[in-house]
LUMNU-294083 format. One record per residue (C-alpha): x, z, y; chain; residue in one letter; residue number from 1. Coordinates in steps of 0.05 Angstrom, whole numbers. Layout:
{{X Z Y} "A" "A" NUM}
...
This chain:
{{-5336 3131 1920} "A" "M" 1}
{{-5267 3133 1924} "A" "F" 2}
{{-5255 3090 1996} "A" "T" 3}
{{-5245 3155 2029} "A" "L" 4}
{{-5182 3172 1977} "A" "N" 5}
{{-5158 3114 1975} "A" "I" 6}
{{-5153 3107 2065} "A" "V" 7}
{{-5127 3186 2055} "A" "Q" 8}
{{-5072 3157 2004} "A" "L" 9}
{{-5059 3098 2053} "A" "A" 10}
{{-5051 3154 2111} "A" "L" 11}
{{-5006 3200 2085} "A" "I" 12}
{{-4962 3141 2056} "A" "V" 13}
{{-4966 3105 2134} "A" "V" 14}
{{-4937 3178 2162} "A" "F" 15}
{{-4889 3191 2114} "A" "L" 16}
{{-4860 3116 2128} "A" "L" 17}
{{-4861 3141 2205} "A" "V" 18}
{{-4826 3208 2193} "A" "N" 19}
{{-4773 3163 2148} "A" "M" 20}
{{-4761 3112 2196} "A" "S" 21}
{{-4750 3165 2264} "A" "I" 22}
{{-4698 3198 2218} "A" "R" 23}
{{-4662 3132 2208} "A" "Q" 24}
{{-4669 3109 2282} "A" "A" 25}
{{-4611 3108 2324} "A" "R" 26}
{{-4598 3167 2372} "A" "Q" 27}
{{-4584 3152 2446} "A" "Q" 28}
{{-4534 3198 2467} "A" "L" 29}
{{-4512 3209 2540} "A" "D" 30}
{{-4441 3193 2541} "A" "P" 31}
{{-4430 3248 2602} "A" "A" 32}
{{-4452 3298 2551} "A" "H" 33}
{{-4458 3274 2471} "A" "P" 34}
{{-4468 3338 2443} "A" "E" 35}
{{-4517 3374 2487} "A" "A" 36}
{{-4556 3303 2473} "A" "S" 37}
{{-4544 3300 2396} "A" "R" 38}
{{-4580 3373 2400} "A" "E" 39}
{{-4640 3357 2439} "A" "K" 40}
{{-4653 3298 2401} "A" "Q" 41}
{{-4645 3331 2328} "A" "L" 42}
{{-4688 3384 2370} "A" "R" 43}
{{-4738 3326 2384} "A" "F" 44}
{{-4736 3294 2318} "A" "R" 45}
{{-4755 3374 2284} "A" "K" 46}
{{-4805 3378 2326} "A" "A" 47}
{{-4836 3305 2319} "A" "N" 48}
{{-4833 3313 2248} "A" "S" 49}
{{-4863 3384 2238} "A" "V" 50}
{{-4919 3343 2286} "A" "F" 51}
{{-4929 3292 2241} "A" "I" 52}
{{-4942 3323 2179} "A" "Y" 53}
{{-4990 3372 2216} "A" "A" 54}
{{-5034 3310 2234} "A" "L" 55}
{{-5020 3279 2164} "A" "S" 56}
{{-5057 3351 2137} "A" "L" 57}
{{-5098 3347 2186} "A" "F" 58}
{{-5128 3277 2175} "A" "V" 59}
{{-5132 3289 2099} "A" "V" 60}
{{-5178 3348 2116} "A" "V" 61}
{{-5220 3312 2164} "A" "M" 62}
{{-5227 3246 2118} "A" "L" 63}
{{-5249 3294 2060} "A" "G" 64}
{{-5301 3335 2104} "A" "L" 65}
{{-5325 3278 2112} "A" "G" 66}
{{-5326 3251 2038} "A" "Q" 67}
{{-5358 3317 2025} "A" "S" 68}
{{-5414 3312 2065} "A" "V" 69}
{{-5424 3227 2037} "A" "T" 70}
{{-5426 3256 1956} "A" "L" 71}
{{-5442 3323 1959} "A" "Y" 72}
{{-5498 3323 2008} "A" "G" 73}
{{-5469 3372 2051} "A" "W" 74}
{{-5520 3390 2101} "A" "P" 75}
{{-5503 3358 2170} "A" "T" 76}
{{-5528 3401 2223} "A" "E" 77}
{{-5491 3456 2192} "A" "R" 78}
{{-5425 3419 2196} "A" "L" 79}
{{-5440 3387 2264} "A" "S" 80}
{{-5400 3446 2297} "A" "P" 81}
{{-5335 3422 2254} "A" "A" 82}
{{-5353 3339 2263} "A" "M" 83}
{{-5343 3354 2338} "A" "I" 84}
{{-5294 3420 2328} "A" "G" 85}
{{-5238 3373 2287} "A" "L" 86}
{{-5231 3330 2332} "A" "P" 87}
{{-5227 3371 2399} "A" "A" 88}
{{-5166 3399 2359} "A" "L" 89}
{{-5136 3343 2349} "A" "L" 90}
{{-5137 3324 2421} "A" "I" 91}
{{-5113 3398 2435} "A" "L" 92}
{{-5057 3391 2384} "A" "A" 93}
{{-5022 3327 2417} "A" "V" 94}
{{-5033 3360 2486} "A" "F" 95}
{{-4996 3412 2459} "A" "G" 96}
{{-4946 3380 2431} "A" "F" 97}
{{-4926 3335 2490} "A" "V" 98}
{{-4938 3405 2529} "A" "W" 99}
{{-4878 3434 2485} "A" "Y" 100}
{{-4836 3375 2488} "A" "V" 101}
{{-4842 3381 2561} "A" "A" 102}
{{-4833 3450 2564} "A" "R" 103}
{{-4762 3451 2524} "A" "H" 104}
{{-4746 3384 2562} "A" "G" 105}
{{-4738 3351 2487} "A" "L" 106}
{{-4781 3289 2521} "A" "D" 107}
{{-4713 3264 2554} "A" "D" 108}
{{-4669 3272 2493} "A" "A" 109}
{{-4644 3208 2496} "A" "G" 110}
{{-4647 3191 2570} "A" "S" 111}
{{-4582 3145 2584} "A" "N" 112}
{{-4578 3120 2649} "A" "P" 113}
{{-4557 3054 2621} "A" "H" 114}
{{-4615 3049 2572} "A" "A" 115}
{{-4664 3037 2625} "A" "K" 116}
{{-4627 2978 2652} "A" "E" 117}
{{-4627 2935 2585} "A" "D" 118}
{{-4648 2880 2581} "A" "E" 119}
{{-4674 2877 2514} "A" "A" 120}
{{-4747 2906 2531} "A" "W" 121}
{{-4793 2850 2540} "A" "R" 122}
{{-4850 2869 2599} "A" "G" 123}
{{-4821 2947 2603} "A" "G" 124}
{{-4854 2954 2521} "A" "F" 125}
{{-4829 2909 2475} "A" "F" 126}
{{-4762 2917 2451} "A" "Y" 127}
{{-4729 2858 2423} "A" "Y" 128}
{{-4647 2865 2408} "A" "N" 129}
{{-4627 2815 2354} "A" "K" 130}
{{-4561 2848 2360} "A" "A" 131}
{{-4591 2916 2353} "A" "D" 132}
{{-4583 2934 2264} "A" "P" 133}
{{-4638 2991 2278} "A" "A" 134}
{{-4714 2979 2259} "A" "L" 135}
{{-4736 3043 2304} "A" "M" 136}
{{-4721 3052 2383} "A" "V" 137}
{{-4730 3104 2432} "A" "E" 138}
{{-4777 3076 2472} "A" "K" 139}
{{-4756 3065 2543} "A" "R" 140}
{{-4794 3118 2580} "A" "S" 141}
{{-4853 3170 2552} "A" "G" 142}
{{-4844 3207 2482} "A" "V" 143}
{{-4838 3164 2422} "A" "G" 144}
{{-4811 3104 2385} "A" "W" 145}
{{-4824 3037 2374} "A" "T" 146}
{{-4809 2970 2331} "A" "I" 147}
{{-4745 2928 2348} "A" "N" 148}
{{-4789 2862 2345} "A" "F" 149}
{{-4719 2831 2328} "A" "A" 150}
{{-4708 2863 2267} "A" "H" 151}
{{-4736 2822 2206} "A" "P" 152}
{{-4782 2881 2188} "A" "L" 153}
{{-4806 2892 2261} "A" "G" 154}
{{-4862 2837 2263} "A" "I" 155}
{{-4885 2851 2189} "A" "L" 156}
{{-4895 2921 2204} "A" "I" 157}
{{-4931 2911 2274} "A" "F" 158}
{{-4973 2854 2228} "A" "A" 159}
{{-4988 2913 2178} "A" "A" 160}
{{-5007 2954 2231} "A" "M" 161}
{{-5067 2903 2260} "A" "L" 162}
{{-5081 2875 2193} "A" "L" 163}
{{-5096 2934 2149} "A" "V" 164}
{{-5152 2971 2193} "A" "P" 165}
{{-5180 2895 2199} "A" "I" 166}
{{-5180 2901 2117} "A" "A" 167}
{{-5199 2956 2112} "A" "I" 168}
{{-5266 2944 2148} "A" "V" 169}
{{-5277 2877 2126} "A" "V" 170}
{{-5277 2904 2046} "A" "L" 171}
{{-5314 2954 2067} "A" "M" 172}
{{-5370 2906 2096} "A" "A" 173}
{{-5367 2859 2040} "A" "V" 174}
{{-5374 2906 1982} "A" "F" 175}
{{-5430 2954 2017} "A" "S" 176}
């Protein structure tokens, strides 16, 4: 009965932890224009925080709607537009966020010409740098952050991101 509530709570905690880790992530500033790149970095982080909070609210509402159908027997045929519309709205929100970031020039907020040549990137996707104390670093390309796999918590966080959903599915299968 409380499975979706537990999932909602876990997702809220995940979203909060992501937001906190982004706040603590080191800033990659352009040495030629440190003030301008710092301002861009702060604007990008603020936009990202707003998006993450909105996304967490959206996910909670979506799961709450599913729980209402299950617990209260709401007719699914009357809610099918919402069941289709909410995921479509989510996709539009993601595209809207990416468009906003690109339109305001925030997608290259931490672009540093020397960061592209960094030897700490494994396969171009995985960041592994024992000398860097940061847990989260900006992605080498695109929008967002990634885990420093050399950080002691890096592998634990990655394993938790993989194992928690699997554990939830296994527990639901066992107890249903």
